[in-house]
N, C-alpha and C positions, 0 to 999 in steps of 0.2 A: 096196102098202098105204100109205094116207095116214098121216101122223105122228100125228094124234089117235087113230086106230084102233090104230096100232102101240103107242102108250103104254098104252091100255086093255088090249090083248091081252097085252102083255108086262110088265105092271106089277110082278109078283112078281119076275121076272128082273132088271128094272132096279133095283128097290129092294134086292134081295139083293146085286147088284154094288156098289151105292152103300153098302150097310151095311158092307161090308168096309172101305171107306175111313173111314166115319164113326166106327168103333170106335177108330181111331188118334187121334182128336181128344181132347186131355186133358180138356176140359170135358164130354165125352160118357161118360166112364168110369162115372159114377154114375147115368146115365139108364137108364130101362127100355128094353129093346130094342124091345118092341112100340110104345112111345111114339115112339121114333125113326122106326120104319117108318111109323106112322100119319101123322106130320107130312109125311114125304116123299111118301107116297101122296096125301095131300090136296092138296099143292101140284101134283103131276103131273096129277091128275085135273082140277083147276081149270084148269090150262094147256090140257089137251086139250079141255075144254069151250069154252075161249076160242078155240082154233084152229078149232073147227067153224063159227064165225061169221065172215063177211067183216068187214074193217075198212077205214075210210077212211084216206087218207094222213095226215090230221091226228092220228087216233087212233094211227096207227103212230109218228108223230114223238113224241107225248107219252109213249107207252108206252116208247119207247127211252130217254127221260129219267127214267123212273120216276114219271111224274105222272098215270098213267091210272086210278089206283084211286079208287073211290067212298068218300069219307071217312066216309059215313054207315054203312058196313058194315065188319065185321071179317073180313078174308080169312084164308085158311089161312096165308099168309105172315106176316100180322100175329101170328097165334097162335104161329107158329113162333118169331118174334122175341121175343115176350114170355117164352115158355118158356125159350129159350136164355139170355136175360138173367138170368132167375131162377136158372138152373142155373149161372151164373157163366161163360158163354162170353164170350170176348173177341170184339171185332169181327172180327178176322182169322179166328178159328175159325168164326164164323158165315158169313163169306164163303167159307171153304174148303168148307163143306157144299154151297153152291150151285154152286161150281166142279165139285165131284165129281158132283153130280146132272146138271149140264149135260153133263159128259164121258161119263157112263154112257149117257145117252139117245142122244147123237149117235154114240157108237161102236157101240152095238148096232143102231141104226137104219141106220147106214151099212153094217154088215156084212150086213144082210138082203138087199141087192140087189133089193129089190122095188119100187123107185121109179125114176123117171127123174131124170137129173141136175138138170133145171130144177125139178122138184117138190121134190127135196131142198133145192135152193138157196132156193126161196121159203118152204117150210114151216120150213126151218132158221132162216131170218132171223126169221120170226115167233116161233119157239120161243125164240130168243135174246132177242128183245124182251120176251117174256113172263117169262123168267127174270130179266131186268133189273128188270122191274116188281115181281116177287115179292121180289127182293133189296132193292129200295127199301122195300117195305112191311115186310119183316122187320127192317130196320135202322132204321126210322122211330123206334121207341121208344128205341133207343140214342141216336139223334141228339137226340130230344126231351128225354130225361133229361139228357144231356150239356149241352145248352143251358140247361135249367132249373137244373142245378147251378151253372153258371158265372154265370147271370143272377140267381140268388138272392143272390149275393154283392154287397155294396156296392162291391167293388173293380172296377177296370177289368180285364177279361180279353180278350185278343185274340191272334191268331196272324198272323205275318208269314211270307211265303215267303222262299226263299233269294235272291230279287232285292230284298228289302226292301219288299214290297208287302202290303197287308192282305188276309188270307184269311178271317178270322173275327173277329167282335167280339160280346161279350155285350150284353145290353140296357142295362146301366149305361153302357157305352162309347158305344153308339148314342145313348142319351138325352143324354149330355154334348155330343155333336156336333150333336144336334138335326137330324139328317138321316137318311133311310132307309139301311139297311145296304147296299142295292144300289148306292147312290151312293158308298159308302166302299170297297167291295171293289175291290182292284186298284190302290189308290192308295198312294203313299209318304207319309211324314210331312210332307214338303215340300208335296206336292199336297193334303194334308189341312189345310194352313195352320196347323200348330202354331207357337206363338211361338218355341220353341227347337228347331225341326225339324232344323236342321243338326247340332246336338250329338247329338240322338237318332239321326239317321241314321248318324253316325260311330260311336256305340256299337253300333248294330245291325250295322254292317259289321264291327266288331271281333268280334262273336259269330260272324258268317259266316266270317271269316278264321281265327279261332283256336279255335272250338268251346268257348270259355270264356264263362261268364255275365258280364254287365255290369249294373251298377246305378247309380242316381243319383237326382236330383230333376228334376222338370219342372213348369212352371207352366202354367196354362190359365185363360183368362178367358172363360167362356161369355157374360158380359155386361160392359158397361163398368164396372158397380158391383162385380161379384163377381170375385174372384181366388182360384183354388184352387191348392194346392201338392200335388203327388203324389210319392211315393217309388216308383220302378219297379225291376223286375229283368227282364232279358232272358235266357231260358234256351234253350240249343240243344236241339233235338229230333233225335236221330240214330237211324238204323235199325240192324239187327243187324250190318251190315257197317261201321258207323261213319260212314256218309255222312250229311250234314246234310239232313234232310227239311224242317224249318221252324224258326221261332223262336217260342217261347211267351212271352208277356209278361203281367205282372201289375203293376198300379199302384194304390197305396192313397192315398186322400185324407188328408193329414196337416195340413190347414190349421188345424184347431182345436188340434191338438197343438203345432204350431209357434207359434201365438198364445199358448198357455199357457206354452210354454217361454220365449218372448220376454218375456212378462209376468213370469215368475219371474226371468228374467235382469235385467230392469229393476228389479224389487223388490230384488234382491240387490245391484245395482250403482249404482242411481240414486236420488236423493232424490225421494220421491213428491210433495213440495210444489212444488219449483222445476224438477224435471226435470234437474237438474245431477248429475254424478257424485257419489256419496257418498264417505265417508272411505276405505272399502276400495278402491273403484275408482280414487279419486284417487291412493292410494299405488301402485297398479299402474301408472298413467300416469307418476307421478313416477319410479318405478324404471326404466321404459323410456326416459324422457327423459334421465335421468342417464347410462345406458349409451350412448345415442346421442350425447350431448354429449361423453362421454369419448372416443368414436371420432372424432368430427368436430373436436374441439379448441375448439368454441365453448362459450360460457358459457350457463347458464340462470339465470333469476331466479325465486325463489319469493316470492310475496306472501301474507301472512297478514292478513286483513281482519276486524276486529271492529267491530260497529256501536255507536256512542255514542248512548245514549238509547232503544235499542230496548225495553228492559224497561219503561220508563215507558209507552210506547205499548201494549205487550202487557197491562200490568196495568190501565191506566186505560180503554182502549178495548176490551179483550177480545181473545180469541185470533183471532177472524175478522179483525180489523184487523191483528193481528200477522202472520198468514199472508199477507194481501194485501201487506203491506209487504215481507216477505221475497221474495215473487215479483217485485215491482217492482225490488227491489234486485238480484236475480239478473239481470234483464233489463238494467239500467243497467250493471252490471259487464261483462256480455257484449258490450255495444255499445262498450266502451272498448278491447277487446282484438282481436287478429287471429284469423282462423279457425283458425290453427295452434296457438293457445294454448289452455290448458285451464282452465276455471273450474269449481270444485267447491264444494259446501256440506258442511262437516264436521259440522254440527249446530248447533242453536240459532241464534245470529246470527253465526256464524263462517263465513267463506268463504276460499278459497284460489285463487290464480291461478298457473299455471306459464307463464312466458314463455320460449320457446325461441329459440335462435340469436341470443343477445345479442351484438352487436358493440360497442356503447357503452352504458355505464351511464346516460349522459345520456338516452338514449331511454327507459329504464325510468322515470326520474324524471318525464319529460314525461307518460308514460302514467299514472303514479300521481297526478300533480297533476290530470289530467283526471278521474280516477276520484274524487278527493276532492271536486272541484267538482260532479260529477254526483250524488254521494251527499248533498251538502249542500243540493242544490236541493229545495225542498218537494215532498213526495209527496201525491197526492190519494188518500185512504183513506176509503172509506165516506162520501164527500161532504165530508170535512174535509181541510184542509191539515195535513200532519204534517212536522215538521222533525227530522231526525236528522243525524248526521255519522258519520265512520268514522276509526278509527285503523289504520294499515297498517304492518306490519313487513316488511322486505325482507332476504333473504339470497341469496347468489350461490354457484353451483357453477362451478368447483371452489375458488374463493377461500376460502369459509368452511367448507365441509364436503364430505365425499365420499360420504355415504350419505343416502338419502331420510329416514331417521329423524332424523339430525342436522340436516338442512336444515329439516325441519318444526319441530324444537325451537328452532332458531335464529330462524326467522321468528316463532314464537310469542313468544319473549323480546323480539325487536325491536318487536313490536306493543305489548307492555306498556310498553316504553320510550316509544313514541309516545303512548300513552294517558296516561302519567304526565307527559309534556311538555305536556299541555294539550288533547289530543284533536284531532280533525280535522286530523291531520298524519301524516307518515310518519317512520320511523326505520330506519337500516341496522343490521344485527347487528354487534356488536363482541365482542372477546374478553372485555372487562370485563363485558358482559352475561352471557356464559356463566358466568364466575366467580360473578357475583351470583346467577345462577339456581341454581347448585350450593349456594351458601350458604343460599339461601332454602329449598331442599329439605331441607337439614340442619336448619334451624329447625323446619320442619313436622314432621319426624320426632321432634325433641326435644319439640315441643308435644304430640304424641300420648302421650308418656310422662310428661307433666307431672302429670296427675291421679293415676295409680297411684303415682307417685314422691313425692306430697305436696309438689310444688313450687309449686302455686298457693295463693294466700291472698286473703282478702277484707279490705280495709281499709275503714274507715268514716270519712267526713268529716262532722263535726257541722254541723247547720243550726240557726241561732239565730233567735229572735224578735227583731227589731230594737227592739222596744219596751223590752226589758230585757236583751237579749243572753244569755239563757239557752238552753241546748241543748233543742230541742223535737223534733228528728228527725235522721236521718242518711242519707247516701247511700252505698250499697254500691259499692265500687270494686275491681275485680279487679287483682291484682298477681301477677307471676311471679318467684319466686326462682330465676333461671336459674343453673345450676351454674357457668357460666363467665362470663356477662355481668352477673351481679349482679341487682339488682332492676329488672324491666322493667314499664313502665306499660302499661295496656290497649291504647292506640293503637299500641303496638309489635307486637302480635301478634293482636289481634281480627280484623283483616282476613284473616289466614291461617286463623283458626278458622272464619270464615264461608265462605271459599273451599273448605275441606276438609270441611265438614260437622260439624266438632267443636263448633261454636257451641252446638248443642242440648245436648250432654252437659255442656259447661262452664256453660251457662246454668242447667241443673238443679242443678248443684253449688253455684253462687252462691246460687240461690234457697233451697236447703235450709239453707245457712249463715245467710242473712238471716232466715229464719223462726225459727230457734232462738235467734238473738241478740235478735230482737224479743220472743220469749217470755221470755228471761232478763231483759232490761232492763224489760219491762213488769212483771214480778214484783218487780224491784228497786224500781221507782218506785211501784208500786201503781196504775198506770193504763196505758193503751195507749201504746206508743212506736212511732212509724211509721218504717219503713226504706224508702227508695226503691231500686229495682233497675232497671237499664237493660235495655231490650229493643231489639235492632237490627232494622232492616227485614228482614234475612235471616231472623231467627227468626219474625217476624210473618208473612212471606210463605210460610214453609215449610208444606207440607201436613201436617206432623206436628202433631197437636192438643196444646194445653196439657193437662197431666196433673194432675187432681185437686187444683187449688189450693184449692177450697172444702173438700174433704175433709181436706186436710192442715192447713188453718187451724183447722177444727173439732177435729181431733185434738189440736192444741196449745192449744185453748181461746182462740184469738185471733180478734178481730173482723176483718172483711175490710179495714177501713181501717188495720190494722197494716202493710199493704203499700201502696206507691205504685209504679206502673210508669212509668218515664220513657221517652217515645218522641219521635222527631224530628217536625218539621212535615211531612216527606215521608211518614212513615207515617200521619200524620193525614189527609192528602189522598189517600192511596192508595185506589183503588177495587177492589182485589183482594178477592174473596170470602173468601180465607183470612185477610187482615188484619181485615176487618170481623167475621168470626166470632170471632176471638180477642179483639178489643176488647170485643165484646158479652159474651163469656164472663166477662171480667175485671169488667165492670160488674155483671153478675149476681152474681158472687161477693163484691161489695162492695169490691173493690180500687179504689183511687183512681188517677186518671190525671194525669200531669204532662207538659207539653210542654217538652222540653229545647231549649236554644239558640234560644228564641223571638225572632223579629225578623229571622232570616237566611233564612227560607223564604218560602212563599207561601200559608200557611194563611189561611182566611177566618173571619170571625166565625160564619158559619153552621156551619162544621165544628166549631168549639169548642162551640157549643150542642148540635149534633146528638149528639155523643159525651159530653156532660156532663163536660167536662174540669174538673179541680179546681184545678190549679196551672199557672201559666206561669213558666218560668225565663228571666230576661233573660240573653241570651248575654253571656259575659264580654268579648267584643270591644267591646260598648257600655259595660260597667262600667269597663273600663280607661281609657276616654277621657272619663269623666264630668267630670273636672277641667279638661280642655283643649279639648273639642269641644262646641260649642253644639248641633250636629246630634245627637250621641249623647245629650246630655241631653234633647233634645226627643223623640227616639224612645223613650227609657226612660220618660219621664214619660207619654207617650201610651200605652205598654203598661200602665203601672200604672193609669191612669184607666180605660182600656177594660176591663181585667180586673175592676176593682172594680164597674163598672157591670154586668158580666155575672155578678157573684157569685163571681168566682174570686180565689184568693190568688196573690201574686206572690213569687217567690224570685229574688234576685239572686245569681249565681254569679261566682266569681273576685274577690271583694272582698279587696283587699290593703292599702288605705291608710285612714287615718282620714278623709280628705276624701271618699273614696267612701262610707264608712259614713254620714257625716253627711249627705251629699246624699240618700242613699237614705232615711234616716230622715225628712228633711224632705219628701220626695216621697211619704211614707206607704207605702213598700214594706213588705211583711209580714215576709219572712224573708230571711236572707243566709247565704252560706257562702263560705269562702275562707281563704287563709293568714293573713289578719288575725285571724281567730278561732282557726283550728286547721288544721293540715295533716291529710290522711288518716292515721288511726292504726289500730293493730291493734284487734281486738275487745276484748282484755284492757285496752288503754289507755283506750278509750272507756268501758268498764265502770267503770274506776277513776274517770274524770272524773264520771260520773253518781253514783257512790257517794259522791264527795266533796262532793256538794251541788248540782250543776248540775241542779236538779229541773225537771221539766216543769210550767210554770205553769198550764196548763189543757188539758183533753182536746181533741184535734184534732177538728174537725167538718168 
């Protein structure tokens, strides 16, 4: 009996024999028995029908490979595979079904002894080919879903055999290589021409040798412009006996994450404007260099660089100009040092340089001199030449200090010494500087307590009309009754107040005292009495607005011209919006403006008219030389004539002799102040002078 006829005749016996095995499959426990039989019958009857028809050698070859199915139809084997997948069968369980079906047919057919050996051989071969074809159809969905699962991921998924050659790759992997999968299968990483193939092959071999997973990073450049970074892991795939079957690999594209991490790292460690290390990263460098120098026995030099004149550029030409200047400064400093040295920007216009492996201090001096020359060379900023300079402090390890913090503090102090020495120069740190710095910090701490401890006082120096030498106004001058040092003048501590930000609080305190004195003396005299208060450039440039001058004047029933604000020529020519807004506010409030130390700066007539200045004060350096210097007399006379032509009043300060007073009277100067008339006195003392009859001759206009 031919095999097709045998199958149809004995279908129930074959399926019953097969069913006994099928029930042992874990995935089949919950399947209906009839359903199990129907699938098996359908597959066998389909195979029997196929065996009834002759086939060509090509069909035979394709069928043995599982490629003979018509894709346009759904076969019994396909239905079988879909149902088994839905029932939770594993691939091995589905395979075992077909093995059992093949064994049942061949055993029962062989036992029938109804065929010749050759017929058994030929039909058996065709039967096995048909089973292979059915198996392929049944597992096709497994394969398709497996491939769809892996290919739906943006990750690279691929499988390598135990010889380190590619067995499978998902669509993402194939797309990255931009070549058909057929050309990739069977090739190693080296044959696939990966840039770090040797390292990958070594890690793969490590998995093969140890059965332990390996991970790492690899780069891949699909084009000359694009570079991708992948994190990968190689996992061993072992059978139940522990033997290695393959290596499963997954690689994830982390290019964007790496870029974000790098950007975050740069933001945390580098200055965004110049690209140099910032303060925190610089301290990290310095700490490492100090430890390395301690081991090697070689010295390091730390330079602290502060730009002279940068604030003028930033204020007059704007922040864009300031930013460009800082970038060019960073480049020039970098060109002066070696590649092994570190240049950093601490903030603002402050830079540092770490010079390592210093054998001779002379070499440091030569480098610093080159740097000073480079930074004093004009910069081209927004189409204009800009001139600045630098003050540089130098400290050495281990000679001056042993910690990064102390080295930075030393270099900072040395920089200030260079700045005080005239700028555009350098200075080495000394022990005397350290002691001076500690003393300075002590004074700052004492200054913070001066206001709450009632140690500050406002003294008033009378200003007289030269026509009759009567007191017409006064200048408010700050004094500090220091508990240990006695009475300190403003120039002894105002610089520290500006540096520490205390100037705002102190300025408000002085203004409050001046307003109440102006009220008291105006009431005493029966007419307005003007008091001049000084405002530094630091106060005017501050972003903190002036508070309620007009409201406070109104509350005290004082006209705006009861106050005059004295500013320097530098503030007058400053183009900062903060300065302009404050000066405009004062004019709106009716407060008058006085230019202090006039003749020593570079203000123009246009600036005087634009801001409606009321008074010019001739600097005392000219007044002191009136009797002996023709040039000083000429300058003073020119200031008086010019001011009067512009409708301004002139005040001469620092008048100490009768000769100075007489010359000023003859030159028609309006007002004068100085020790010839009165030293600065307390508010009580000036009140007594006014009460004694030093009356205001006419209301100020």
